Each structure stands twice: as structure tokens, then as C-alpha cells.
C-alpha positions as CSV (number, residue, x, y, z in Angstrom):
1,X,0.0,0.0,0.0
2,X,1.2,3.5,-0.8
3,X,1.3,6.3,1.8
4,X,1.6,10.1,1.4
5,X,3.7,11.6,4.2
6,X,3.6,15.4,4.7
7,X,5.7,17.0,7.4
8,X,6.0,20.7,8.2
9,X,9.0,22.0,10.2
10,X,8.7,24.0,13.3
11,X,9.4,27.7,12.7
12,X,13.0,28.7,13.1
13,X,14.3,25.1,13.0
14,X,16.5,25.5,9.8
15,X,19.7,24.7,11.7
16,X,18.1,21.5,13.2
17,X,17.2,20.4,9.7
18,X,20.7,21.1,8.4
19,X,22.4,19.4,11.3
20,X,20.3,16.2,11.2
21,X,20.0,16.0,7.4
22,X,23.0,13.6,6.8
23,X,21.5,11.1,9.2
24,X,18.0,11.6,7.7
25,X,19.5,10.8,4.2
26,X,21.1,7.7,5.6
27,X,17.7,6.6,6.9
28,X,16.1,7.2,3.5
29,X,18.9,5.2,1.8
30,X,18.4,2.3,4.2
31,X,14.7,2.2,3.3
32,X,15.2,3.0,-0.4
33,X,13.1,0.0,-1.7
34,X,10.1,1.4,0.1
35,X,10.4,5.0,-1.2
36,X,8.7,6.0,-4.4
37,X,9.5,9.7,-4.1
38,X,10.9,12.0,-1.4
39,X,12.0,15.6,-1.0
40,X,11.9,18.8,0.9
41,X,9.3,21.6,0.6
42,X,10.5,25.2,0.6
43,X,9.6,28.7,1.7
44,X,7.7,30.8,-0.9
45,X,11.0,32.2,-2.2
46,X,12.4,28.7,-2.7
47,X,15.4,29.3,-0.5
48,X,14.7,27.7,2.8
49,X,13.7,24.0,3.3
50,X,10.7,23.9,5.6
51,X,9.2,20.4,5.4
52,X,9.1,17.1,3.7
53,X,6.9,15.1,1.3
54,X,7.3,11.4,0.8
55,X,5.5,8.7,-1.1
56,X,6.3,5.3,0.5
57,X,5.2,1.8,0.1
58,X,4.5,-0.4,3.2
59,X,2.1,-3.2,3.9
60,X,0.4,-1.3,6.7
61,X,-0.1,2.2,8.1
62,X,1.7,1.1,11.3
63,X,4.8,0.2,9.2
64,X,4.7,3.6,7.5
65,X,4.3,5.4,10.9
66,X,7.2,3.4,12.3
67,X,9.4,4.4,9.3
68,X,8.6,8.0,10.1
69,X,9.1,7.7,13.8
70,X,12.5,6.1,13.2
71,X,13.6,9.0,11.0
72,X,16.2,11.2,12.6
73,X,14.2,14.3,11.7
74,X,11.3,12.9,13.8
75,X,13.5,11.9,16.6
76,X,15.0,15.4,16.7
77,X,11.4,16.8,17.0
78,X,11.8,18.9,13.9
79,X,8.2,18.7,12.8
80,X,5.3,20.9,13.8
81,X,2.8,19.0,11.7
82,X,2.8,15.4,10.4
83,X,0.3,13.6,8.2
84,X,0.5,10.0,7.1
85,X,-2.3,9.0,4.7
86,X,-3.0,6.1,2.4
87,X,-2.5,7.2,-1.2
88,X,-3.3,5.9,-4.7
89,X,-1.4,6.8,-7.8
90,X,-4.0,7.7,-10.4
91,X,-1.8,9.4,-13.0
92,X,0.2,8.7,-14.9
93,X,-1.2,5.2,-15.2
94,X,1.3,2.5,-14.5
């Protein structure tokens, strides 16, 4: 099952994101077979990373939530808001 993960950083936490990012990227690499797409969101001017969007594949919502909970960004309490929702790819058709 696919899941859409949307995370929004706490205000003024850019240094936390930058400090933890190498560990976060290692976490993503370790789970690469489960990740369809992943990347940061940005401020309106496109200069400051301020969140994350991921499309991941796991058998259950609990597994997707565990993947997120084990992420160094989550463990560093970077996020102000987190949503994990089942998702279906409708376009393009695969």
C-alpha cells in the first residue's frame, strides 16, 4: 500500500534540519526499496527548506508510521505537523 507523508518543520528550525540532514538521508537510503519519491518543501521564495513530502510503500499504516518515527528528523522533533495517509497513484497510469 502506498502512503503520502507530509511534514512541516517548526518555525526557526532550519539549523536543526541542516544538522540532522545527513542522518536523515542515511535513513532514507536504508529504506530505499520502500520509497517512491521523497524531497523537501521550501519557503515561498524557494530558498529555505521547511518540510518534507514522501510517497512510500509499506504493507500497513503502522509500518509507514514506524518508518517516520525512526527518521532522525522525527527523533529530533523537527516537525510541527505530520500527516501519514493512504494514497493511490492515479496518473500517470502504471
